[in-house]
C-alpha positions in Angstrom: 9.8 -3.2 -2.4 6.1 -2.9 -1.5 4.5 -3.3 2.0 2.2 -6.0 1.6 1.0 -6.8 5.2 1.1 -4.1 8.7 1.3 -5.6 11.9 2.4 -2.8 14.0 5.5 -2.2 13.9 5.9 -4.8 11.9 5.2 -5.5 8.0 5.5 -8.0 5.4 7.6 -6.6 2.2 7.1 -8.1 -1.6 10.1 -7.9 -3.2 8.6 -8.8 -6.6 9.2 -12.6 -6.1 8.6 -13.4 -2.3 7.4 -12.0 1.0 9.8 -10.8 4.0 9.2 -9.6 6.9 11.1 -6.2 8.1 10.7 -4.0 11.7 9.8 0.1 11.0 13.1 1.6 12.0 12.6 3.3 15.5 13.5 6.6 13.7 10.3 6.6 11.9 7.8 7.7 14.1 4.5 5.0 15.4 1.7 6.4 15.6 0.4 8.4 18.8 -1.5 5.5 19.9 1.4 3.2 19.3 -1.0 0.4 17.9 -0.3 1.8 14.6 2.5 3.1 12.2 2.8 5.2 9.3 3.1 2.7 7.5 0.1 1.4 4.7 0.2 -1.5 2.1 0.8 -0.7 -0.9 3.5 2.0 0.3 7.1 1.5 -1.2 9.8 1.0 1.1 13.6 1.2 1.2 15.1 -1.5 3.7 18.3 -2.2 5.2 19.9 -5.4 6.3 21.8 -5.5 9.7 24.3 -8.1 11.1 22.3 -10.8 12.0 20.4 -10.9 8.9 17.0 -8.9 10.3 15.8 -6.1 7.8 14.8 -2.6 9.1 12.4 -0.3 7.2 14.2 3.1 7.0 12.9 5.5 4.7 9.3 5.1 3.1 8.3 7.0 -0.6 6.1 9.9 -0.9 2.9 8.4 -1.3 1.2 8.6 -5.6 -2.0 8.2 -4.6 -4.2 7.2 -1.4 -7.4 5.7 0.2 -8.3 6.9 3.4 -11.4 7.3 5.3 -11.6 9.4 8.9 -11.0 7.6 11.7 -12.6 8.8 15.4 -13.6 11.6 15.9 -10.9 14.3 16.2 -9.8 14.3 12.7 -7.6 11.1 11.9 -7.2 9.5 8.9 -6.9 6.0 8.7 -5.1 5.2 5.2 -6.0 2.0 4.3 -4.2 2.2 0.6 -1.1 3.7 -0.9 0.0 4.3 -4.5 -3.3 2.1 -6.2 -4.0 3.4 -9.2 -7.9 2.6 -9.7 -10.3 1.2 -6.8 -12.8 -1.6 -7.2 -16.2 -0.9 -5.6 -17.5 -4.7 -4.8 -21.4 -4.5 -3.8 -23.9 -7.0 -4.2 -27.5 -7.2 -5.9 -28.3 -8.7 -2.9 -27.6 -10.5 0.3 -26.7 -8.4 1.6 -28.3 -5.5 -0.5 -27.1 -3.5 -2.5 -25.9 0.1 -0.6 -26.1 3.0 -3.5 -24.9 5.4 -0.6 -21.4 3.3 -0.1 -20.9 2.7 -3.6 -20.6 7.0 -3.2 -18.7 7.4 -0.1 -15.9 5.0 -1.5 -16.1 6.9 -5.3 -15.9 10.6 -3.8 -13.2 8.9 -1.7 -10.7 7.0 -4.3 -11.4 10.7 -6.2 -9.9 12.2 -3.0 -6.9 10.4 -3.0 -6.3 10.8 -7.2 -7.5 6.7 -7.5 -9.8 6.1 -10.9 -13.2 4.3 -9.2 -14.7 1.4 -10.7 -18.3 -0.6 -9.3 -18.4 -4.3 -9.5 -21.6 -5.9 -9.2 -20.9 -9.4 -7.1 -24.3 -12.1 -6.8 -25.6 -11.4 -10.3 -27.3 -14.8 -10.3 -29.4 -14.0 -7.4 -31.9 -11.4 -9.7 -32.8 -11.4 -12.9 -30.8 -9.1 -15.9 -33.7 -6.4 -15.6 -33.3 -6.6 -11.8 -29.7 -5.8 -12.0 -29.9 -2.8 -14.3 -32.2 -1.3 -12.1 -30.1 -1.8 -8.8 -27.0 -0.1 -10.7 -29.5 2.8 -11.8 -30.1 3.4 -8.0 -26.8 3.8 -7.4 -25.4 7.4 -7.1 -22.5 7.4 -9.0 -22.2 6.8 -12.5 -19.5 4.4 -12.4 -18.0 2.5 -15.3 -18.9 -1.0 -13.5 -18.2 -5.3 -14.5 -21.1 -7.8 -13.6 -20.2 -11.0 -12.0 -20.9 -13.6 -10.0 -18.5 -15.0 -7.9 -20.8 -18.5 -7.2 -21.4 -19.0 -10.8 -18.3 -17.3 -12.6 -19.9 -14.9 -15.3 -18.1 -11.8 -15.4 -14.9 -13.4 -13.8 -12.8 -13.0 -16.8 -14.2 -9.5 -17.3 -12.7 -8.7 -13.6 -9.6 -10.1 -14.0 -9.1 -8.0 -17.3 -9.6 -4.7 -15.2 -7.1 -5.9 -12.7 -4.1 -7.2 -14.7 -1.0 -5.0 -15.1 -2.4 -2.6 -12.9 -2.2 -1.9 -8.9 -5.9 -2.1 -7.6 -7.8 -1.3 -4.4 -10.8 -3.7 -3.6 -13.5 -2.1 -1.1 -16.8 -2.8 -0.3 -19.6 -3.7 2.4 -19.5 -6.6 4.7 -20.0 -9.6 3.0 -20.5 -8.6 -0.3 -18.2 -11.6 -1.4 -14.8 -9.2 -2.3 -12.8 -12.8 -1.1 -14.5 -15.2 -2.7 -14.2 -12.8 -6.3 -10.3 -13.3 -5.6 -9.8 -16.6 -4.9 -11.7 -17.2 -8.1 -8.9 -14.7 -9.7 -5.7 -15.9 -7.9 -6.7 -19.6 -6.6 -3.6 -20.4 -5.4 -3.6 -17.9 -2.8 -5.0 -18.9 0.8 -8.0 -16.3 1.2 -10.3 -16.6 3.9 -14.1 -16.3 3.0 -17.3 -16.5 4.7 -20.7 -16.4 4.7 -23.7 -13.9 5.1 -25.7 -14.3 8.4 -28.6 -16.0 7.6 -30.4 -13.7 10.4 -29.8 -10.4 9.7 -28.0 -11.0 6.1 -25.2 -8.8 7.3 -22.0 -10.3 6.3 -18.9 -11.8 8.2 -15.4 -10.4 8.0 -13.1 -12.5 6.6 -10.5 -10.2 6.0 -9.5 -8.0 9.0 -6.7 -5.5 7.1 -5.4 -4.8 4.6 -3.4 -7.3 2.5 -1.6 -7.1 -0.9 -1.9 -10.1 -3.5 0.2 -10.4 -6.5 -1.3 -11.3 -10.1 0.7 -13.9 -12.0 -0.2 -12.4 -15.0 1.1 -9.1 -13.6 -0.9 -6.9 -11.5 -1.2 -5.9 -7.5 -4.7 -6.0 -5.3 -4.9 -4.5 -2.0 -7.7 -6.3 -0.1 -9.4 -4.4 2.2 -11.5 -5.4 5.3 -15.3 -5.2 4.9 -16.8 -2.4 6.2 -20.6 -1.5 7.2 -20.2 2.0 6.9 -17.7 5.0 6.0 -16.7 8.0 7.4 -15.7 11.2 5.1 -14.8 13.8 7.2 -14.5 16.8 6.3 -15.3 17.6 2.4 -16.2 20.3 0.0 -19.1 20.7 -2.4 -16.5 20.1 -5.1 -15.1 16.9 -3.9 -18.8 15.7 -3.7 -19.8 17.2 -7.0 -16.4 15.9 -8.7 -18.2 12.3 -8.8 -21.0 13.5 -10.5 -19.7 14.2 -14.5 -22.9 16.0 -15.8 -22.3 18.4 -12.7 -18.8 18.6 -12.7 -18.6 19.2 -16.3 -21.2 21.8 -15.7 -19.8 25.1 -17.0 -18.5 27.9 -14.4 -21.4 29.2 -11.4 -21.1 33.1 -10.3 -19.5 32.3 -7.0 -16.4 30.1 -6.7 -17.3 27.7 -4.0 -20.8 27.6 -5.4 -22.8 24.6 -3.1 -25.6 24.4 -6.1 -27.9 24.4 -3.9 -29.5 28.2 -3.2 -26.8 30.7 -4.6 -28.1 33.5 -7.1 -26.0 32.6 -10.6 -25.6 28.5 -10.3 -24.9 27.2 -13.6 -26.0 23.4 -12.3 -29.1 24.9 -10.7 -30.2 26.5 -14.4 -28.8 23.3 -16.1 -31.4 21.4 -13.6 -34.1 23.6 -15.0 -32.6 23.5 -18.5 -33.4 19.6 -18.7 -29.6 19.6 -19.1 -29.1 17.7 -15.9 -31.3 15.2 -15.0 -33.1 15.6 -12.0 -32.1 12.4 -10.2 -28.4 12.8 -10.6 -29.1 16.7 -9.0 -30.8 14.4 -6.7 -28.5 12.4 -5.7 -25.9 14.9 -5.6 -27.9 16.6 -2.8 -28.5 13.1 -0.8 -24.5 12.7 -0.5 -24.4 16.9 0.0 -26.2 16.5 3.3 -24.8 13.4 4.2 -21.4 14.5 4.5 -19.7 16.6 6.6 -19.3 19.9 4.3 -16.9 22.5 5.1 
């Protein structure tokens, strides 16, 4: 069975046909604050039924992939989703405005956990095609992307095709329209949707915890709460470089732990000077590097 939603020590599980409730077995430890569990949406679990018919989660399979972010100030990590194959980072061109830095952070976290990142740009009906392309060009990580509008339905089929047959986690800034897009794809599900505050153009949270949805045509989508910031926690320069193909694919540098900033024999710096690596790409790399807690 797959964990579809977590409520402390209780979880809703997906058995392939319906949702069933189960309780975490006492021998499986809870989080240190007693409010969280070791469970994450997307986890594959084994269950046992007692004499009264109640289900207990007795084992959790090792995670193939994970999406996590730093939580708190003592090295704590929050697992947002488990076993996803791809992460669709939903952004919007306006209302709220496009935030390339947040896209970069989600892309880094996805790659860190073994998940392939994609970019979904919503609300494209609010700008001209030329303005939309300029906004996408401002994104630091050159991700494969799909352009959609939950209001007009433009691009929804392409997004549906991307989700079909895969295990996908949806992430993004509050108010970008994740829930509205999900409602377009699986209208039979009850999905809460909200509006953007006209006062400050910030999104209202409509998803309060990660939740798993099953696509009728095959595939799983894990919807996650909208956020306004993402903490990476301890990060290496190599992790930052991994989301920039031009930098990640450069020839080996003189030093294995090169940060591509000032080290002698750096092939990335040489590539920038030779014009093989666009200065704009390198500038994006440096910006994310400065923002990350590089170790």
